[in-house]
N, C-alpha and C positions, 0 to 999 in steps of 0.2 A: 540636542531638541530648542534649547532656550532660543538658540540661533537661526536655528529653521522656522520655527515659529513665527519667531517678530518678523524675520523675512519674508515670507509669507503674506503677512497682515500687509504689507509696503506694496507689495507686487500687487495684492487686492486691492487697498487703498487708493491705486493709480490706473485701474480698472473699467471704464467709464461706462461701459456695458449694462444691461440688467443678468442680474447671478439668482440661480434657483438653486437651495438647498431641499434636497429629498433624505425624510427618515420613514422609519417605521419597522415595523418586525419582517415584512416578508416585501418583495418585489421591489426593491430600492435601486438595483443595479437594472433590473431591465425597464424600469421607466427611465432610468438616467438613459441609456443607450437608446431608446426609443425617441425620447426628448431628444436629446445631440443630435440622433441622424437624421430626424425630420429635419429638424431646424436649418441644417446645413442644405437640405433638398431646396431652399430658396433664398437661404440667408449665411449666417455664419454662427458657429458655435464651439467653444471649447467646453470638453465634456471628459471627466475625469477617466481614467482608464481602467477596466477589469472592477474590484471592488475595493479601490482605493479609498477608505471610508475610517480610516482610524489615526492614531493620534500622530502616527508618518505619512499614510494613505494621502490625507486632505493637503497638510503642506506642500506635500510634494504635487498634487495635483495642480495647487495655484500655481507653483513655480511653472504649469505648462501652460498657463493662459497666456493667449496672443493676445496683445491687447488691443490688436485692430478690429476684432472680434466684436458683436453684436452681445453676445450672450456668453456665461458661465454656468454648466451643470455639474453639480457636486452630489454625493451623495456622503451620508453622516451615519455610523453606526454608533453602535456601545455595546458594553455589558456590564456597566456600571453606573449609579447614577452620577452625575457632575461632568460624563465625558462628551455629552452633545451640546452643553453648555461652552464648554470649552472649546470644542469645535466649531461648531454655528457662531463662535465669538470671532473667531477669523477671517469664517466665510462672509461674515455680516450680509446675510442673502436680502435683494428684493424680494423675493419670493419663496416662503416657505413652506414644504407639504409634506404630511403624515399621510401615509398611506393604508397602515392599519395599525391594530394591536394584539400581539398574540405572547404565548411562552418561548420567547427567542431568547437565547441567553438569560434564561432566568435564574441561573445559580446565586444571584448576588441579590433578587428581591424576594420579600417575603411574600406578595401576593401580586394580580395582574394590574391593580391600583397603581401600584409603586413602577411599573414599567410605563404606563400610561402618564405618571408623571413625570418621569425622565425623556419620555420621547417631546412632553411638550416644552423640555425645556428649549430646544427652537426656537418657541415664539418669543421670548425674551430677548433674540437675537436677529429677527427681523428688523430691518431699515425703518423707520419712520415714515408713516403713511405706504407703510408695504403690504403684501398678501400673503393668507392663508389659504389652501388648500385644504380639503379634510374628508376623507372620505364618509359619503353621508350613512353609509350602511354600517359603521363600524361601531360598535356600540360605546367610544369614550367619543365621539364626536360633539355631543350637546358641551361635554367637559371640556374639550379643546377648543371651542366654538367660543364658550365663554373665556376664557384666558384670553383669548386671540380679542374677542372685542372690548375686553380690560384695556389692552394696548391699543387699540383705536386702528385696528386693521382692518382691512376689506376682507370680508370670507367670502370663498367661495366653494363649494361643494359638487362632489361628483357622484352618483349612484347607479347601481345595475336596478335600482326598484321605482323608476318611476318618479324620482323626488329630486330636489338641489336645482342648481345652476346650469348643469351638465347631468343627462342621463341617458340610459341605454332605450328605445323606443320600441325597435322591432329590428330581428333580424329575416334575412329571408335568404333562400339556396338558391343558387343561380349559376347552375353548370357546374363547375368544378369550385365556385367560388362562393362568397358570401358576400351581400351585400347589409350592411349596418347602418339604421336610422340612428339618428342620436339626435336629441333635439338640447341643444346649444340655447341658455336664456328664452326660451320660446318659440327656437324658429328651428326647421326640422334641414337638418345636412345629414348628406349619407356617403359613406364609403365603401370601398370595396378590399375585403380582409380575405386573408385564405386560414385565419385558425379565430375558432370562437371558444378558445380554453377559456375561462371563466378569468383567470389570474389576468390573460392578456386582456379580454377585454376591460378589465378594472384597469389596468396601466393606459391604456388606448384612452380611456372617458379620463381619466388624468391627465393623460398630456395634452388632449383636445382644451381641456381646463386651464390648464398655464397657459396653451397658444393664445387661448383666449384672453387672458389676462395682458400677455403680451401685444394685442391687438394684433394677430401674425393670424387669426384664424381664416382671413379670406383668402391667403396665399395658398391654402391647400385646395387640391382636387380632390375626386374621386378615388385616383389611384393613390395618394400621397401615402397610405400604409400597407399598399396591398404586398408587397415585394419584400418584406417585414422578416427575419429571421427570427425565429428563438434560440435566446442565444443557448449553446451549448452547456448542457446539464440543467437546463431548468424546462426539460419536456419533449426538447429535439428528438426526431424519429430516423432508425438508419434503419438501412437493411444489410442483415449482415449474414452471408453465407460462411456456415461452420459445418464443418465434414457432411456434404452433400444435402443440406436442407437449411432452409433460408428462414430467419427469426427477424420481426421486428424488434428490434431496443426502443424502447423509451427511456431515453438518462435522465433520471431527476434526480442524478448522483452530485449534484452540488447543493451539499448540505440540506437541515432537516429539521424541521419544528411543527407544533403539532396544525399551524396552520398551511404552513405549505405543505404536508401531507396530505392533509385532507384535498386539500387543494388539485393535488396531481391526483389522489383516486378519483375524484369529480371529472379530470380531464381522462382517466381512464376510461371510466364509465362509459363516456361519450364517445368512444370508439365503439361503434356497430360490429361487433362480430361476435361469436357464441362463448358465453362464458367459459368454456373448456380450453380456449387458444389465448385466454387470458393468465399470464404468471405472474405473481410480483414478487421479487429479492427487498426485504427490508431491512436496514440495519439501525442500531441505535439514534436516537435523540438524544444529542450530548448538551451538556451546560445547561441542564435544567434544574441541578440542583436537589432541595427536597422536595421538588416539583417531579419528577423524575419518574418515580411506580407511578402516580396517581395517571400521567397523562399518557404514559405508556399502554395505561391501561382502557384509557377514555377511547384512545382511537381503534380497539377494535370495533367497537359503536360504529361507525363509519364502514370499516370493513364491509362486516359482517351485512350491509344494507347495499353493500355495492354487488356489480356483477362483475368482479374477478372469481378467477375459478381457483386456484392455488394460490397460497401464500407461504414464502418462505423466509426465513428468518436468519438473520445473522447479526449477532453481539450477545450482551449479555443482562441488558434492561428491553432489549423488545421480546426477549421470552414471556415479559410480562403480558405483552399484546398476544404474544402466539398462544397463553392459555386462555382467553378470551373470547378465541376464535372458533366459529362454529366445526367441528371433527371435520366435517365434510372439503372444508377451505384449506384447513390445514396440509402445507406441504412437507415438507423439512427443514429441519434446525441446520444448518450449516456452519462447521467448525473454523473454516478458512476461506477465503475469497475465493481461491481458487478450485475448490469445490463448486463452484457457480458452471464451470467446464462439463461438470459430471451431471449437473441438473439440466444442462442444455442437449446433453448428449443421450439422457436417458429416461428423460421426463416431456422434454417438449417436441411436438410434432412441426412437418415443413409448415412456415409462414402462421407460427404462433407468435402471439406479443408477450416479450418482456419488459415489464418496469422494474429499473434497480432505484430505489433512494434511499439516503441514508448521511449523515453526518458526514463530512470531510474526514474526520477523523477516524472516521470507521475503518477508510483506505479503499470504500464501495469506490469513490472518483475515482482514482487509479487504476482500479481494475477495470473501469467502465474503458479508460481511455488505451487501455490493451485491448480488449474485445473489439474497439471499434476500428482498429488497425487493421481487421478483417471484413473492413467495410465495405460493402458493393455501393453503396448511394443512399444519401439522404433524400427523404422526403418529408 
């Protein structure tokens, strides 16, 4: 490990382009992919594969750096204090990004303020005269901004609420696509997108903010983001043919925490079909430590105010959510993932929607991959 770490630092020191490091509780991988792929449409960027964001993944990602590229994009994860400091020292980014703060990997923290403090470790390792990108809608925005200003960093912000340097101005539906107008430093630019999921729009705003810092914003055209696909397991939709019926499978099975589950439910709400056609399977949100019971109970409030018809649960902690769900929304308690097949056969009708969400270690992600082998097509 020591050799791997020191060697990757040497690779980083020999890279003359601009490096972006992304951390936060949700959206790191999606933002990294969006940014890296967008830059590669008009320039060159190396970006870390999959979710290579720990003490092994970050050094290995640095070894992938193409020294002839103009940019490198990396993500930084953690499950305890000090990890982001260690990893961001290796990356030594020109631009640091904090997407949001939530109870992800909360087992080693007493409260959410400690999580925000741990995420702020990235700020200490941004290059001198570098930039910090923050989510102006996050409740720890001012907390992180103060730390950044003390380090004499340039602070940039993005927002869904018409504030900050880059914000969403309006959305307009045009035939089968959406026209998204974004205010960038008091200038209007519009782009066509095929998804207006809230978490996608936040990543889009963060991506545009970073491109603005890199002076690459004028390289974009109206269709720069149009063909982007949602990453597998993070809200992609497939049409599955199963025993003479078609269902629309919404795959949210790549991990779960209170913020990502809430976002997934909001996305499900945006689909305009009857409540009776919306089914949810949720598993445990893991690695929450002493916060587990409280946070699983709280999620029920979001579910109860949603348009989801039936909620089915799989796991131990998620039963706390199930207890608090209104009676008419309660589906079944699943004892094993294979019972989801029975659920589809017995409880879903043709062209119903099924969203599956849970932490990786619940096994739901593996199950969804099996189910997708029956895929007709992706939409």
